[in-house]
Backbone as ProteinMPNN parsed JSONL, in Angstrom:
{"seq_chain_A": "MLLRRLKRNERGAILTELALAIPMFVSFLTGVVEVGNYLLVNLKLQHSVVSIADLVTRDEEISEDVMQDIFSAAPFIMAPYEMGADALVIVTAISQTEDDPASIYWQRLGGGSLNAVSEFGIEGEAPTLPAGLTMRDDETILATEIFFAYEPIIFQFISAQTIRKVSFFRPRIGSLQSVEPAA", "coords_chain_A": {"N_chain_A": [[97.197, 168.691, 91.102], [98.631, 166.248, 90.946], [96.47, 164.584, 90.565], [95.531, 165.361, 88.036], [97.674, 164.612, 86.426], [97.603, 161.822, 86.74], [95.175, 161.305, 85.561], [95.634, 161.846, 82.873], [97.583, 160.012, 82.247], [97.862, 157.121, 80.483], [99.171, 154.77, 80.487], [99.335, 151.31, 81.014], [96.659, 150.844, 80.718], [95.878, 148.947, 78.883], [96.631, 146.644, 80.172], [94.792, 146.454, 82.222], [92.458, 146.0, 80.78], [93.139, 143.558, 79.602], [93.408, 141.992, 81.901], [90.762, 141.764, 82.65], [89.654, 140.543, 80.39], [91.031, 138.116, 79.825], [90.277, 135.945, 81.689], [87.62, 135.491, 80.811], [88.09, 134.759, 78.136], [89.637, 132.42, 78.477], [87.761, 130.798, 79.797], [85.828, 130.567, 77.776], [87.36, 129.264, 75.814], [87.987, 126.786, 77.099], [85.407, 125.784, 77.298], [84.771, 125.428, 74.584], [86.646, 123.455, 73.914], [85.795, 121.364, 75.597], [83.115, 120.871, 74.737], [83.651, 120.209, 72.086], [85.161, 117.843, 72.432], [83.203, 116.207, 73.636], [81.314, 116.016, 71.539], [82.912, 114.735, 69.64], [83.412, 112.26, 70.904], [80.796, 111.223, 70.888], [80.362, 110.993, 68.101], [82.371, 109.14, 67.472], [81.493, 106.934, 68.942], [79.064, 106.383, 67.62], [80.003, 105.708, 65.074], [81.496, 103.444, 65.775], [79.551, 101.635, 66.831], [78.009, 101.116, 64.558], [79.955, 99.998, 62.872], [80.667, 97.667, 64.294], [78.203, 96.288, 64.34], [77.928, 95.894, 61.599], [80.094, 94.161, 61.091], [79.243, 91.88, 62.5], [76.997, 91.031, 61.076], [77.834, 90.093, 58.595], [78.313, 87.416, 57.701], [76.835, 84.148, 57.002], [76.693, 82.463, 59.173], [77.695, 82.697, 62.619], [80.292, 82.48, 65.01], [81.391, 81.775, 68.396], [84.113, 82.337, 68.549], [84.48, 84.167, 66.444], [82.849, 86.242, 67.372], [84.322, 86.997, 69.643], [86.626, 87.914, 68.367], [85.587, 90.132, 67.045], [84.811, 91.692, 69.242], [87.354, 92.11, 70.242], [88.357, 93.777, 68.318], [86.979, 96.094, 68.736], [88.174, 98.089, 70.574], [90.139, 99.133, 68.857], [88.641, 100.306, 66.877], [87.431, 102.279, 68.353], [89.581, 103.888, 69.002], [91.064, 107.088, 69.378], [90.063, 106.798, 71.926], [89.912, 105.188, 75.029], [88.636, 101.988, 75.808], [88.259, 99.634, 77.736], [87.551, 99.697, 81.144], [85.713, 101.644, 80.779], [83.798, 101.211, 78.843], [81.368, 99.21, 77.014], [80.195, 96.712, 74.807], [77.226, 95.415, 73.52], [75.682, 92.846, 71.823], [72.676, 91.885, 70.489], [70.49, 89.398, 69.418], [67.42, 89.504, 68.037], [64.557, 87.806, 67.335], [61.753, 86.516, 65.459], [59.197, 84.203, 64.892], [56.693, 82.663, 62.796], [54.889, 81.405, 64.483], [55.637, 82.149, 67.07], [56.008, 84.955, 69.273], [58.207, 87.853, 69.158], [61.477, 87.335, 70.48], [64.48, 87.312, 72.485], [67.034, 85.739, 71.074], [69.822, 85.295, 71.343], [72.573, 86.775, 73.129], [75.487, 88.722, 73.404], [78.291, 90.011, 75.16], [81.0, 92.306, 75.277], [84.245, 93.802, 74.531], [84.826, 95.619, 76.509], [84.604, 96.457, 80.036], [82.607, 97.815, 81.371], [79.95, 98.317, 83.666], [76.996, 97.653, 82.549], [73.642, 97.271, 81.273], [71.705, 95.702, 78.787], [69.209, 97.524, 77.114], [67.266, 96.23, 75.788], [66.608, 93.884, 76.995], [67.072, 90.525, 78.345], [68.672, 87.46, 77.304], [66.493, 84.989, 76.021], [64.118, 86.107, 76.854], [61.18, 88.16, 76.16], [61.721, 90.908, 74.023], [62.287, 94.428, 74.72], [61.297, 96.601, 72.591], [62.026, 99.549, 70.646], [59.644, 102.183, 70.076], [57.815, 102.021, 67.078], [59.467, 100.205, 65.809], [59.032, 97.415, 64.049], [58.601, 93.895, 63.559], [58.869, 91.316, 61.14], [57.505, 88.055, 60.39], [59.719, 85.296, 60.832], [62.056, 86.791, 60.843], [65.152, 88.26, 61.714], [66.648, 90.607, 63.818], [69.575, 92.312, 64.505], [70.527, 93.937, 67.236], [72.739, 96.263, 68.215], [74.456, 97.617, 70.879], [76.363, 100.199, 72.326], [78.029, 101.264, 75.141], [79.405, 103.985, 76.924], [81.356, 105.42, 79.388], [81.43, 108.621, 79.908], [83.715, 111.092, 80.822], [84.334, 114.4, 81.731], [87.021, 116.386, 80.369], [88.221, 118.703, 81.322], [86.671, 120.687, 82.973], [83.611, 120.434, 84.875], [81.809, 121.192, 82.924], [80.254, 119.862, 81.024], [78.382, 117.321, 82.279], [79.523, 114.258, 83.854], [78.632, 111.175, 82.383], [76.888, 108.228, 81.198], [77.044, 107.311, 77.969], [74.977, 106.057, 75.441], [74.762, 104.321, 72.45], [73.006, 103.018, 69.633], [72.527, 100.512, 67.137], [70.738, 99.05, 64.485], [70.679, 96.154, 62.584], [69.946, 93.962, 59.873], [70.609, 90.535, 59.236], [72.727, 89.781, 56.47], [72.873, 87.402, 55.035], [71.176, 84.412, 55.645], [69.854, 83.726, 58.974], [71.03, 84.155, 61.457], [70.276, 83.173, 64.001], [71.49, 81.794, 65.98], [74.558, 81.24, 67.82], [77.467, 79.72, 66.931], [79.315, 77.206, 68.723], [82.62, 77.698, 70.193], [85.572, 76.854, 68.38]], "CA_chain_A": [[98.234, 168.487, 90.114], [98.864, 164.803, 90.852], [95.25, 164.003, 90.024], [95.517, 165.649, 86.595], [98.701, 163.791, 85.793], [97.121, 160.444, 86.719], [94.071, 161.249, 84.613], [96.193, 161.871, 81.525], [98.475, 158.875, 82.07], [97.115, 155.969, 80.003], [100.017, 153.573, 80.525], [98.75, 150.254, 81.83], [95.228, 150.673, 80.435], [95.701, 147.672, 78.18], [96.763, 145.578, 81.166], [93.512, 146.356, 82.921], [91.53, 145.347, 79.856], [93.556, 142.161, 79.499], [93.094, 141.307, 83.159], [89.334, 141.475, 82.63], [89.277, 139.729, 79.228], [91.668, 136.793, 79.8], [89.455, 134.885, 82.291], [86.484, 135.184, 79.933], [88.621, 134.06, 76.985], [90.024, 131.071, 78.907], [86.51, 130.059, 80.027], [85.254, 130.283, 76.461], [88.215, 128.274, 75.163], [87.787, 125.479, 77.73], [84.075, 125.332, 76.902], [84.863, 124.958, 73.203], [87.381, 122.184, 73.949], [84.959, 120.349, 76.244], [82.001, 120.548, 73.839], [84.245, 119.514, 70.937], [85.493, 116.48, 72.858], [81.937, 115.492, 73.841], [80.762, 115.721, 70.22], [83.791, 113.761, 69.004], [83.137, 110.968, 71.531], [79.509, 110.763, 70.368], [80.558, 110.565, 66.713], [83.186, 107.935, 67.495], [80.624, 105.858, 69.412], [78.117, 106.041, 66.554], [80.777, 105.001, 64.053], [81.889, 102.147, 66.326], [78.399, 100.73, 66.945], [77.639, 100.716, 63.2], [81.016, 99.116, 62.376], [80.558, 96.376, 64.975], [76.993, 95.644, 63.824], [78.232, 95.488, 60.24], [80.952, 92.976, 61.161], [78.475, 90.726, 62.986], [75.982, 90.595, 60.106], [78.423, 89.809, 57.282], [78.319, 86.015, 57.284], [75.619, 83.361, 57.201], [76.772, 81.942, 60.543], [78.689, 83.372, 63.452], [80.747, 81.606, 66.094], [81.91, 82.449, 69.599], [85.457, 82.848, 68.22], [84.316, 85.379, 65.626], [82.331, 87.295, 68.263], [85.443, 87.482, 70.457], [87.488, 88.705, 67.48], [84.924, 91.423, 66.821], [84.951, 92.456, 70.485], [88.768, 92.502, 70.344], [88.575, 94.876, 67.373], [86.258, 97.292, 69.189], [89.051, 99.168, 71.052], [90.842, 99.753, 67.732], [87.652, 101.149, 66.203], [87.18, 103.42, 69.249], [90.8, 104.674, 69.213], [92.011, 107.128, 70.487], [89.395, 106.69, 73.222], [90.112, 103.9, 75.684], [87.405, 101.301, 76.183], [88.533, 99.033, 79.039], [86.506, 99.786, 82.165], [84.823, 102.758, 80.447], [82.897, 100.917, 77.725], [80.846, 97.857, 76.84], [79.415, 96.47, 73.592], [76.266, 94.316, 73.667], [75.032, 92.469, 70.57], [71.471, 91.128, 70.815], [69.743, 88.881, 68.269], [65.987, 89.474, 68.313], [63.945, 87.098, 66.21], [60.336, 86.2, 65.582], [58.722, 83.212, 63.921], [55.262, 82.768, 62.505], [54.117, 80.892, 65.615], [56.084, 82.71, 68.345], [56.302, 86.393, 69.25], [59.626, 88.218, 69.191], [62.229, 87.055, 71.702], [65.924, 87.477, 72.362], [67.594, 84.411, 70.835], [71.131, 85.266, 71.983], [73.132, 88.09, 73.488], [76.899, 88.625, 73.753], [78.879, 91.238, 75.688], [82.454, 92.346, 75.171], [84.858, 95.062, 74.148], [85.124, 96.423, 77.688], [84.072, 95.872, 81.271], [81.68, 98.734, 82.027], [78.764, 97.664, 84.213], [75.807, 98.172, 81.844], [72.661, 96.245, 80.937], [71.0, 95.987, 77.546], [67.87, 98.079, 77.274], [66.34, 95.358, 75.069], [66.272, 92.759, 77.856], [68.08, 89.479, 78.444], [68.484, 86.286, 76.454], [65.385, 84.098, 76.353], [62.902, 86.849, 77.208], [60.617, 89.05, 75.141], [62.502, 92.15, 74.004], [61.674, 95.751, 74.808], [61.665, 97.239, 71.331], [61.649, 100.959, 70.567], [58.389, 102.481, 69.369], [57.962, 102.125, 65.637], [60.243, 99.094, 65.267], [58.189, 96.233, 63.897], [59.299, 92.742, 63.01], [58.096, 90.398, 60.314], [57.722, 86.65, 60.723], [60.977, 84.685, 60.397], [63.024, 87.855, 60.645], [66.052, 88.513, 62.832], [67.277, 91.927, 63.875], [70.695, 92.381, 65.439], [70.588, 95.24, 67.898], [74.059, 96.447, 68.814], [74.52, 98.766, 71.77], [77.662, 100.504, 72.9], [77.939, 102.151, 76.298], [80.693, 104.616, 77.213], [81.323, 106.306, 80.557], [82.088, 109.884, 79.541], [84.221, 111.965, 81.887], [84.84, 115.657, 81.173], [88.478, 116.439, 80.424], [88.724, 119.896, 82.001], [85.767, 121.086, 84.044], [82.316, 119.765, 84.824], [80.96, 121.968, 82.027], [79.311, 118.823, 80.624], [78.474, 116.384, 83.395], [79.89, 112.865, 83.591], [77.433, 110.417, 82.041], [77.07, 107.054, 80.351], [76.463, 107.542, 76.65], [74.546, 104.813, 74.792], [74.436, 104.402, 71.023], [72.385, 101.778, 69.178], [72.436, 100.289, 65.705], [69.936, 97.882, 64.113], [71.019, 95.584, 61.286], [69.403, 92.651, 59.535], [71.664, 89.714, 58.635], [72.749, 89.82, 55.009], [72.612, 86.048, 54.557], [70.763, 83.57, 56.764], [69.048, 84.362, 60.014], [71.868, 84.395, 62.64], [69.476, 82.931, 65.197], [72.306, 81.13, 66.985], [75.989, 81.439, 67.769], [78.129, 78.419, 66.956], [80.32, 77.097, 69.79], [84.019, 77.958, 69.831], [86.246, 75.683, 67.789]], "C_chain_A": [[98.491, 166.98, 89.889], [97.651, 164.114, 90.222], [95.154, 164.219, 88.516], [96.516, 164.774, 85.847], [98.255, 162.32, 85.699], [95.989, 160.274, 85.717], [94.574, 161.164, 83.18], [97.063, 160.653, 81.232], [97.653, 157.635, 81.694], [97.964, 154.708, 79.957], [99.367, 152.546, 81.452], [97.272, 150.021, 81.572], [94.97, 149.336, 79.751], [95.8, 146.504, 79.15], [95.465, 145.375, 81.94], [92.488, 145.639, 82.04], [91.867, 143.865, 79.7], [93.203, 141.371, 80.758], [91.61, 140.958, 83.246], [88.954, 140.49, 81.515], [89.843, 138.308, 79.274], [90.832, 135.724, 80.499], [88.238, 134.504, 81.439], [86.949, 134.391, 78.716], [88.999, 132.613, 77.342], [88.78, 130.219, 79.168], [85.856, 129.666, 78.71], [86.045, 129.178, 75.759], [88.038, 126.888, 75.778], [86.401, 124.927, 77.4], [84.074, 124.778, 75.494], [85.569, 123.603, 73.155], [86.499, 121.081, 74.516], [83.795, 119.923, 75.35], [82.522, 119.798, 72.612], [84.585, 118.071, 71.268], [84.234, 115.642, 73.029], [81.311, 115.096, 72.501], [81.595, 114.662, 69.5], [83.581, 112.363, 69.59], [81.824, 110.402, 71.0], [79.626, 110.269, 68.924], [81.344, 109.263, 66.641], [82.357, 106.73, 67.952], [79.637, 105.435, 68.326], [78.817, 105.273, 65.443], [81.12, 103.587, 64.524], [80.719, 101.181, 66.37], [77.949, 100.258, 65.563], [78.677, 99.741, 62.636], [80.918, 97.729, 62.992], [79.335, 95.615, 64.473], [77.221, 95.131, 62.412], [79.094, 94.226, 60.229], [80.17, 91.729, 61.568], [77.557, 90.179, 61.894], [76.539, 90.193, 58.744], [78.254, 88.373, 56.805], [76.991, 85.33, 57.594], [75.538, 82.793, 58.612], [77.819, 82.736, 61.299], [79.038, 82.447, 64.611], [81.211, 82.438, 67.279], [83.277, 83.055, 69.321], [85.37, 84.149, 67.418], [83.794, 86.531, 66.487], [83.467, 87.871, 69.124], [86.416, 88.308, 69.62], [86.894, 90.089, 67.235], [85.038, 92.29, 68.074], [86.398, 92.909, 70.697], [89.091, 93.665, 69.411], [87.953, 96.181, 67.845], [87.17, 98.389, 69.731], [89.825, 99.862, 69.928], [89.904, 100.677, 66.962], [87.419, 102.424, 67.02], [88.408, 104.322, 69.445], [90.592, 106.09, 68.691], [91.358, 107.015, 71.869], [89.553, 105.274, 73.759], [88.765, 103.279, 76.022], [87.572, 100.719, 77.584], [87.35, 99.078, 79.988], [85.48, 100.875, 81.843], [83.792, 102.429, 79.378], [82.426, 99.474, 77.746], [80.037, 97.812, 75.553], [78.505, 95.279, 73.871], [75.608, 94.091, 72.312], [73.878, 91.534, 70.925], [70.771, 90.705, 69.528], [68.291, 88.731, 68.676], [65.317, 88.849, 67.095], [62.492, 86.764, 66.518], [59.983, 85.175, 64.524], [57.221, 83.402, 63.731], [54.415, 82.38, 63.714], [54.46, 81.548, 66.951], [56.328, 84.205, 68.225], [57.81, 86.63, 69.341], [60.242, 87.853, 70.534], [63.719, 87.222, 71.417], [66.537, 86.084, 72.267], [68.978, 84.267, 71.46], [71.617, 86.688, 72.224], [74.586, 87.88, 73.909], [77.403, 90.005, 74.162], [80.384, 91.174, 75.53], [82.959, 93.731, 74.843], [85.221, 95.961, 75.309], [84.471, 95.796, 78.904], [83.154, 96.816, 82.045], [80.453, 97.96, 82.519], [77.523, 98.31, 83.583], [74.923, 96.989, 81.459], [71.944, 96.67, 79.659], [69.601, 96.51, 77.834], [66.821, 97.255, 76.514], [65.886, 94.191, 75.932], [67.391, 91.741, 77.876], [67.689, 88.274, 77.591], [67.341, 85.405, 76.959], [64.08, 84.804, 76.683], [62.382, 87.649, 76.015], [61.375, 90.376, 75.182], [61.643, 93.39, 74.241], [62.146, 96.511, 73.571], [61.257, 98.706, 71.336], [60.353, 101.136, 69.781], [58.672, 102.616, 67.876], [58.785, 101.007, 65.011], [59.351, 97.865, 65.236], [59.005, 95.124, 63.267], [58.333, 91.9, 62.196], [58.381, 88.976, 60.771], [59.02, 86.147, 60.097], [62.036, 85.739, 60.061], [63.877, 87.997, 61.912], [66.604, 89.926, 62.705], [68.407, 91.835, 64.891], [70.773, 93.802, 65.961], [71.936, 95.322, 68.61], [74.033, 97.729, 69.631], [75.966, 98.963, 72.198], [77.441, 101.532, 74.002], [79.329, 102.706, 76.568], [80.523, 105.577, 78.375], [82.135, 107.555, 80.229], [82.473, 110.663, 80.782], [84.737, 113.242, 81.243], [86.362, 115.736, 81.314], [89.007, 117.646, 81.19], [87.872, 120.248, 83.215], [84.482, 120.283, 83.933], [81.324, 120.585, 83.997], [79.857, 121.076, 81.452], [79.465, 117.74, 81.674], [78.903, 114.992, 82.94], [78.606, 112.067, 83.375], [77.798, 109.175, 81.248], [76.304, 107.292, 79.061], [76.139, 106.18, 76.036], [74.197, 105.109, 73.336], [73.949, 103.036, 70.574], [72.39, 101.728, 67.653], [71.64, 99.011, 65.449], [70.341, 97.437, 62.71], [70.246, 94.287, 61.107], [70.557, 91.837, 58.953], [71.589, 89.76, 57.118], [72.342, 88.475, 54.415], [72.173, 85.231, 55.766], [70.017, 84.362, 57.818], [69.833, 84.722, 61.281], [71.08, 84.221, 63.943], [70.242, 82.177, 66.272], [73.775, 81.47, 66.779], [76.626, 80.061, 67.905], [79.16, 78.372, 68.088], [81.721, 77.352, 69.279], [84.655, 76.682, 69.323], [87.305, 75.123, 68.706]], "O_chain_A": [[98.556, 166.523, 88.748], [97.798, 163.174, 89.44], [94.726, 163.317, 87.796], [96.225, 164.264, 84.765], [98.504, 161.658, 84.692], [95.859, 159.22, 85.094], [93.978, 160.466, 82.359], [97.256, 160.305, 80.067], [96.845, 157.157, 82.49], [97.52, 153.682, 79.441], [98.908, 152.885, 82.543], [96.684, 149.101, 82.141], [93.964, 148.678, 80.012], [95.13, 145.487, 78.971], [95.097, 144.248, 82.269], [91.747, 144.776, 82.51], [90.972, 143.02, 79.671], [92.757, 140.226, 80.682], [91.248, 139.953, 83.859], [88.031, 139.693, 81.683], [89.188, 137.38, 78.802], [90.683, 134.643, 79.929], [87.873, 133.331, 81.36], [86.275, 133.447, 78.303], [88.707, 131.691, 76.581], [88.748, 129.044, 78.8], [85.383, 128.539, 78.562], [85.46, 128.264, 75.178], [87.947, 125.904, 75.043], [86.244, 123.717, 77.24], [83.438, 123.756, 75.234], [85.136, 122.704, 72.434], [86.46, 119.979, 73.97], [83.523, 118.729, 75.222], [81.887, 118.848, 72.154], [84.325, 117.172, 70.467], [84.201, 114.485, 72.609], [80.834, 113.972, 72.345], [81.045, 113.79, 68.827], [83.572, 111.382, 68.847], [81.75, 109.212, 70.692], [79.05, 109.24, 68.57], [81.023, 108.384, 65.841], [82.504, 105.634, 67.412], [79.404, 104.241, 68.138], [78.278, 104.292, 64.93], [81.039, 102.638, 63.744], [80.868, 100.02, 65.988], [77.544, 99.105, 65.415], [78.311, 98.759, 61.99], [81.068, 96.725, 62.295], [79.424, 94.416, 64.209], [76.754, 94.046, 62.064], [78.845, 93.318, 59.436], [80.41, 90.645, 61.038], [77.366, 88.966, 61.808], [75.761, 89.971, 57.816], [78.068, 88.143, 55.61], [76.152, 85.847, 58.332], [74.453, 82.658, 59.176], [78.702, 83.36, 60.712], [78.184, 81.725, 65.125], [81.398, 83.65, 67.172], [83.58, 84.151, 69.792], [86.096, 85.106, 67.685], [84.246, 87.667, 66.346], [83.559, 89.085, 69.308], [86.971, 89.293, 70.107], [87.61, 91.09, 67.22], [85.327, 93.483, 67.982], [86.637, 93.973, 71.267], [89.998, 94.45, 69.686], [88.356, 97.256, 67.403], [86.964, 99.551, 69.379], [90.135, 101.049, 70.033], [90.33, 101.713, 66.452], [87.235, 103.506, 66.462], [88.281, 105.414, 70.0], [89.983, 106.259, 67.634], [92.049, 107.129, 72.882], [89.355, 104.295, 73.041], [87.855, 103.974, 76.475], [87.05, 101.292, 78.54], [86.276, 98.563, 79.679], [84.487, 101.016, 82.556], [82.98, 103.288, 79.033], [83.015, 98.624, 78.415], [79.291, 98.74, 75.24], [78.951, 94.258, 74.394], [75.047, 95.014, 71.722], [74.079, 90.514, 71.583], [70.493, 91.531, 68.658], [67.962, 87.932, 69.552], [65.493, 89.312, 65.968], [62.067, 86.735, 67.673], [60.428, 85.277, 63.38], [56.58, 84.197, 64.42], [53.352, 82.956, 63.944], [53.65, 81.507, 67.877], [56.801, 84.675, 67.191], [58.582, 85.7, 69.576], [59.627, 88.032, 71.585], [64.151, 87.266, 70.265], [66.562, 85.338, 73.247], [69.282, 83.228, 72.046], [71.147, 87.651, 71.618], [74.885, 86.968, 74.681], [77.005, 91.024, 73.598], [80.978, 90.101, 75.638], [82.21, 94.707, 74.87], [85.873, 96.984, 75.103], [83.859, 94.732, 78.813], [82.948, 96.635, 83.245], [79.983, 97.046, 81.842], [77.063, 99.364, 84.022], [75.394, 95.858, 81.334], [71.62, 97.843, 79.473], [68.899, 95.99, 78.702], [65.628, 97.548, 76.589], [64.87, 93.565, 75.628], [68.519, 92.035, 77.48], [66.529, 88.104, 77.215], [67.234, 85.116, 78.151], [63.039, 84.156, 76.782], [63.062, 87.792, 74.998], [61.64, 90.906, 76.261], [60.437, 93.391, 73.993], [63.274, 97.002, 73.529], [60.259, 99.073, 71.957], [60.022, 100.32, 68.921], [59.647, 103.248, 67.47], [58.798, 100.875, 63.787], [58.964, 97.341, 66.28], [59.968, 95.371, 62.541], [57.15, 91.786, 62.516], [59.372, 88.72, 61.454], [59.373, 86.524, 58.98], [62.806, 85.586, 59.113], [63.379, 87.868, 63.03], [66.975, 90.371, 61.62], [68.217, 91.34, 66.002], [71.051, 94.743, 65.217], [72.222, 94.529, 69.507], [73.64, 98.787, 69.14], [76.699, 97.996, 72.406], [76.753, 102.535, 73.811], [80.321, 101.986, 76.455], [79.65, 106.445, 78.352], [83.366, 107.544, 80.27], [81.657, 110.868, 81.68], [85.512, 113.17, 80.289], [86.924, 115.209, 82.274], [90.142, 117.614, 81.665], [88.32, 120.115, 84.354], [84.302, 119.528, 82.977], [80.142, 120.661, 84.332], [78.691, 121.466, 81.397], [80.58, 117.286, 81.93], [78.678, 114.6, 81.795], [77.62, 112.255, 84.087], [78.893, 109.084, 80.691], [75.083, 107.453, 79.061], [76.949, 105.256, 76.11], [73.436, 106.029, 73.039], [74.417, 102.011, 71.07], [72.274, 102.75, 66.977], [71.848, 98.003, 66.124], [70.346, 98.232, 61.77], [69.932, 93.6, 62.079], [71.401, 92.39, 58.248], [70.498, 89.777, 56.548], [71.587, 88.401, 53.446], [72.774, 85.365, 56.832], [69.604, 85.501, 57.597], [69.353, 85.511, 62.096], [71.207, 85.023, 64.867], [69.714, 81.94, 67.358], [74.181, 81.925, 65.709], [76.363, 79.332, 68.861], [79.806, 79.378, 68.381], [81.986, 77.24, 68.082], [84.33, 75.58, 69.767], [87.964, 74.141, 68.362]]}, "name": "protein", "num_of_chains": 1, "seq": "MLLRRLKRNERGAILTELALAIPMFVSFLTGVVEVGNYLLVNLKLQHSVVSIADLVTRDEEISEDVMQDIFSAAPFIMAPYEMGADALVIVTAISQTEDDPASIYWQRLGGGSLNAVSEFGIEGEAPTLPAGLTMRDDETILATEIFFAYEPIIFQFISAQTIRKVSFFRPRIGSLQSVEPAA"}
């Protein structure tokens, strides 16, 4: 008799279904939030590296003061993401003349204090250029890199990593083969 009554009683059935479904729903929701944040950081970094490269290549000459102003603007471009110890911007001028092979004429770092090294090399040395990137004689390419130490916001669904974005620009006017001293 008791067994029949329990079999017919359906009160609480929805609670059982909810108890099974809620953990799956919460896991799915946190995954969506984490992937969305990761994609947004990548888009923000790509926008920032292009904006910084664009600012550097606008004028015929560039000075140390202007470079520092551009690096000071980087956190505003990256907002709402904090740069500080989590990011670094590196601008590298790679140039080649008719008589000399490509080399790194100058390199400046700023916008944050992340410990990162340019994948193009260091000032004064021959650059490591990506496959397919060729240079013409008397041409300068400004390679701008931005590094960002990504930390997941909820779970380790996407692992912590340093994201690197790159942008290549040619100077609009002049060659930008040097940086003028600060005034």
